C-alpha positions in Angstrom: 115.1 39.3 65.5 115.7 35.3 66.5 112.3 33.4 66.5 112.0 33.1 70.1 112.5 36.8 70.3 109.9 37.3 68.0 107.5 34.7 69.9 108.3 37.0 73.3 107.1 40.3 71.5 104.2 38.8 70.4 103.1 38.0 73.6 104.2 41.0 75.2 102.2 43.1 72.6 98.9 41.0 73.8 99.6 41.4 77.7 101.1 44.7 78.3 98.1 46.9 76.8 96.4 44.7 79.8 98.8 46.2 82.5 98.8 49.7 84.0 101.1 52.5 83.0 102.3 52.5 86.6 103.2 48.7 86.8 104.9 48.8 83.5 107.1 51.8 84.9 107.9 50.2 87.8 109.0 47.0 86.4 111.4 49.2 83.8 113.0 50.7 87.0 113.4 47.4 88.8 115.0 45.6 85.2 117.2 48.7 85.4 118.7 47.5 88.7 118.6 43.6 88.0 121.9 41.7 88.5 123.1 38.5 87.4 126.5 39.7 88.6 126.1 38.4 92.1 123.8 34.9 92.6 122.7 32.8 95.6 123.1 29.3 95.9 121.3 27.5 98.9 122.2 24.1 99.8 119.3 21.6 101.6 118.6 24.5 103.7 116.2 22.8 106.0 113.5 25.5 106.9 111.5 26.9 104.2 111.2 29.9 105.9 114.8 30.3 105.6 115.0 30.1 101.9 111.5 32.2 101.8 113.5 34.9 103.5 116.4 35.0 101.4 114.6 35.0 98.1 112.9 38.3 99.8 115.6 40.0 100.3 117.8 38.9 97.1 114.7 40.7 95.3 115.2 43.7 97.2 118.6 43.7 96.4 118.0 43.5 93.1 119.9 39.8 92.5 117.8 37.8 89.9 119.2 34.3 90.4 118.5 31.8 93.3 120.4 28.0 92.7 118.9 25.6 94.9 120.4 22.4 95.8 117.3 19.9 97.2 119.1 16.7 97.8 117.6 16.4 101.1 115.5 19.1 101.8 112.9 20.3 99.3 111.6 24.0 99.4 108.2 24.5 100.2 106.9 28.1 99.3 106.0 30.4 102.4 104.6 33.4 100.8 103.9 34.9 104.2 107.9 35.1 104.5 108.8 35.9 101.2 106.0 38.3 100.4 105.7 36.8 96.9 109.3 37.4 96.1 109.7 33.8 94.4 107.4 35.0 91.6 110.1 37.6 90.7 113.4 35.7 90.7 114.4 33.0 88.3 114.9 29.8 90.5 117.3 27.0 89.3 116.2 24.1 91.2 117.8 21.2 89.6 115.7 18.9 91.1 115.5 16.5 88.1 119.3 16.1 88.0 120.6 12.9 89.0 123.4 14.7 90.4 122.1 18.2 91.7 125.3 19.3 93.4 127.1 18.7 89.9 124.4 20.0 88.1 124.5 23.4 90.2 128.0 23.7 89.9 128.4 23.0 86.2 125.5 25.7 85.3 127.8 28.3 87.5 131.0 27.4 86.1 129.2 27.8 82.4 128.2 31.2 83.6 131.4 32.3 84.8 130.7 32.6 88.5 132.9 32.4 91.0 131.8 30.0 93.9 132.1 31.8 97.3 131.6 30.0 100.4 130.4 32.1 103.7 132.0 30.3 106.8 132.7 31.7 110.3 135.7 29.6 110.9 137.5 29.4 107.6 138.9 32.8 107.5 139.6 34.6 103.6 137.9 37.5 102.5 134.9 39.7 104.2 132.4 41.1 102.4 134.2 44.7 102.4 137.2 42.7 100.9 135.9 40.1 98.4 137.1 40.9 95.1 133.9 41.7 92.6 135.7 41.9 89.2 134.1 38.5 88.1 130.7 37.0 89.0 130.1 35.8 92.4 127.9 32.7 93.3 127.3 33.1 97.4 126.9 29.8 98.5 124.8 29.1 102.0 124.8 25.7 103.3 122.4 24.2 106.0 121.5 25.5 109.2 123.2 23.1 110.8 126.6 22.0 109.3 126.8 24.6 106.9 128.1 23.8 103.3 128.4 19.9 102.3 131.4 17.8 102.0 130.1 17.2 98.5 130.3 21.2 98.0 133.6 22.0 99.7 135.9 21.1 97.0 134.2 23.5 94.3 134.6 26.5 96.5 137.2 29.0 95.1 137.0 31.6 98.3 135.6 32.2 101.3 133.7 34.9 103.2 133.6 35.7 106.5 131.2 38.0 108.6 133.0 40.0 111.3 131.6 39.5 114.8 132.3 41.0 117.8 129.8 39.2 120.6 129.3 35.6 122.1 127.3 34.2 119.0 129.5 32.2 117.0 127.3 32.6 113.8 124.0 34.5 112.3 120.8 32.6 111.3 121.5 32.1 107.6 118.6 34.5 106.5 120.5 37.1 108.4 124.1 36.1 107.0 122.6 36.1 103.6 121.5 39.6 103.7 124.6 41.0 105.5 126.6 39.7 102.5 124.0 40.1 99.6 124.0 43.8 100.8 127.5 45.1 101.2 128.7 43.0 98.1 126.0 44.5 95.9 126.6 48.0 96.9 130.0 47.5 96.3 129.1 46.0 92.8 127.0 49.2 92.1 129.5 51.7 93.4 132.4 49.9 91.7 130.5 49.8 87.9 131.4 46.5 87.3 128.3 45.3 86.5 126.8 46.2 83.1 123.0 44.9 83.8 120.6 42.7 81.9 120.9 42.4 78.0 118.0 43.3 76.0 117.1 39.9 76.0 117.1 39.0 79.2 115.1 42.2 79.9 112.5 40.9 77.2 112.2 37.5 78.9 111.7 38.8 82.2 109.2 41.3 81.3 107.2 38.4 79.5 107.4 36.4 82.5 106.6 39.3 85.1 103.8 40.1 82.5 102.8 36.6 82.4 102.3 36.2 86.4 100.9 39.9 86.6 97.9 39.4 84.2 94.7 37.4 85.5 94.3 34.3 83.0 97.2 35.2 81.0 97.2 31.8 79.6 93.7 31.9 78.4 94.4 35.5 77.0 97.3 34.1 74.7 95.8 31.4 73.7 92.8 33.4 72.5 95.3 35.2 70.0 96.6 32.2 68.8 99.8 32.2 71.3 101.5 30.2 73.6 103.8 31.1 76.2 107.2 30.4 74.7 109.4 30.8 77.9 108.8 29.3 81.4 105.7 30.1 83.3 
């Protein structure tokens, strides 16, 4: 066991006894259904409530990772919309990067993602036909213009939601939910996702426990421990 793994386990040994068995069982159930095979990328979404709505849908569908490019529009947490979903997700915000677009794309490529952008006009795949054999990062652009010219060259494929009315597009939160729901369902049906590794589950167990137990930082400190991962 690595030093980091030992530190995580030591903190869990202190915090988990303070949680109810029902809460711990719920965590385990959710961890078994969490996926990193599908991730969401939100580029300069103008209205924070739309970002929060996407987070709520992502959490409900088992997606763990949300990448956010906030070059112009910085997300402001909206608990009334997200219902606290952000606390259970891994948010990759790239705020400190000199080039947020480049940092986001580099991280996605490093993790083996194929970058797929939603567009009502570019054609390409639908949520039903999009290849799912490799990890997919689904990009949603700003409400007004979609993805930027800065990100277009990095897109590997496009996905379009079939529409049958006069409207040419869905609201970003609705479009995200439609694509995430079908793609995640197909990933589960096909069995192409091995799920989270043991270390990934341990990381989230501790992070979720820390965010659930009141005064967790003081409790760890009284045991001579410090939180070894992001709070």
